C-alpha positions as CSV (number, residue, x, y, z in Angstrom):
1,M,-57.7,18.1,-7.6
2,A,-57.4,21.7,-8.7
3,N,-59.6,22.7,-5.7
4,R,-56.9,21.8,-3.2
5,K,-55.1,24.6,-1.6
6,D,-51.3,24.6,-1.8
7,M,-50.0,24.2,1.8
8,R,-46.4,25.2,1.1
9,R,-45.3,28.5,2.7
10,D,-42.6,30.7,1.3
11,D,-41.4,31.7,4.7
12,L,-40.5,28.1,5.6
13,I,-38.2,27.6,2.6
14,V,-34.6,26.9,3.6
15,P,-32.0,27.4,0.8
16,Y,-29.6,24.5,0.2
17,M,-26.1,25.1,1.3
18,E,-23.4,22.6,0.4
19,P,-21.6,21.2,3.5
20,E,-18.0,22.1,4.0
21,K,-15.5,19.4,3.2
22,E,-13.3,18.3,6.1
23,S,-9.8,17.4,5.2
24,K,-9.5,14.8,7.9
25,D,-12.4,12.6,6.6
26,S,-11.5,12.7,3.0
27,Q,-9.5,9.8,1.6
28,D,-6.2,10.7,-0.1
29,I,-5.8,8.0,-2.7
30,Q,-2.3,9.1,-3.5
31,G,-1.1,8.8,0.1
32,T,-2.9,5.5,0.4
33,M,-1.1,4.1,-2.6
34,A,2.2,5.5,-1.4
35,S,1.9,3.7,1.9
36,T,0.4,0.3,0.7
37,L,2.4,-0.3,-2.4
38,P,5.7,-0.8,-0.6
39,M,4.1,-3.4,1.7
40,A,2.8,-5.3,-1.4
41,A,6.2,-5.1,-3.0
42,I,7.9,-6.5,0.2
43,F,5.5,-9.4,0.5
44,T,5.6,-10.4,-3.1
45,R,9.2,-9.4,-3.8
46,N,8.0,-7.9,-7.1
47,K,10.4,-5.4,-8.5
48,L,7.8,-3.6,-10.7
49,I,5.5,-3.0,-7.7
50,G,8.6,-1.7,-5.8
51,W,9.6,0.8,-8.4
52,T,5.9,1.9,-8.8
53,A,5.9,2.5,-5.0
54,V,9.0,4.7,-5.3
55,L,7.3,6.8,-8.0
56,F,4.1,7.1,-6.1
57,S,5.8,8.0,-2.8
58,I,8.1,10.6,-4.4
59,Q,5.1,12.2,-6.2
60,A,3.1,12.2,-2.9
61,W,6.0,13.8,-1.1
62,L,6.5,16.6,-3.7
63,S,2.8,17.4,-4.0
64,E,2.1,17.5,-0.3
65,T,0.3,20.7,0.8
66,P,0.8,22.3,4.2
67,A,-2.8,21.2,5.2
68,Q,-1.9,17.6,4.4
69,K,1.4,17.9,6.2
70,A,-0.4,19.2,9.4
71,A,-3.1,16.5,9.2
72,S,-0.8,13.5,8.6
73,S,0.5,11.4,11.4
74,T,3.8,10.6,9.7
75,P,6.0,12.6,7.3
76,S,5.9,11.8,3.6
77,Y,9.6,11.1,3.5
78,F,8.9,8.0,5.6
79,S,6.9,6.6,2.7
80,V,9.8,7.4,0.4
81,G,12.1,5.4,2.7
82,M,9.7,2.6,3.0
83,S,9.4,2.3,-0.8
84,A,13.2,2.4,-1.2
85,M,13.4,-0.4,1.3
86,S,10.8,-2.4,-0.7
87,V,13.0,-2.1,-3.8
88,A,16.0,-3.2,-1.7
89,V,14.1,-6.3,-0.5
90,A,13.1,-7.1,-4.1
91,Y,16.7,-7.1,-5.2
92,A,18.1,-8.7,-2.1
93,P,18.3,-12.3,-3.6
94,L,20.8,-10.9,-6.2
95,F,23.2,-9.8,-3.5
96,L,22.4,-12.2,-0.7
97,P,21.7,-15.5,-2.5
98,P,19.8,-18.2,-0.4
99,T,22.1,-20.8,1.2
100,L,21.7,-24.5,1.2
101,T,20.6,-26.1,4.4
102,P,21.1,-29.7,5.3
103,G,18.2,-31.8,4.0
104,S,16.9,-29.2,1.6
105,G,17.6,-31.2,-1.6
106,S,19.8,-30.6,-4.5
107,A,21.4,-27.4,-5.6
108,A,18.9,-27.0,-8.4
109,N,16.0,-26.3,-6.0
110,A,18.1,-24.5,-3.3
111,G,15.6,-21.6,-2.9
112,T,12.6,-23.9,-2.7
113,G,13.7,-26.4,-0.1
114,T,11.4,-26.7,2.9
115,G,13.1,-29.5,4.7
116,T,10.1,-31.8,4.3
117,N,11.7,-34.4,2.1
118,A,10.8,-38.1,2.5
119,P,13.0,-40.0,4.9
120,P,15.5,-42.4,3.4
121,A,14.5,-46.0,2.8
122,V,15.4,-48.5,5.5
123,P,17.0,-51.7,4.2
124,V,15.2,-54.8,5.2
């Protein structure tokens, strides 16, 4: 094996150059959290997720760079408004309690009535 000639040539060596990072392709986890947490808080009406969304969106807004500002399709203060709306939706039942509808059952389960109660018994 020592007889074999080394076929590598020094003039064909290409030095490694790290590729440039493109700002459009890189995922910004902070911006992603600031935009998805308010939706999760609205769907679940969870107050803790809503307040976490507020903190993430304010932090994303304050730490926004000019390059991120130019690359984003919506301004960061929209995510702050969305997170504030998610907190408002979470606290809405405190200020706008659910009302009883006919056929929804007793007042004890007013918020859980679906209107699918069994029909009254017919006397024979």
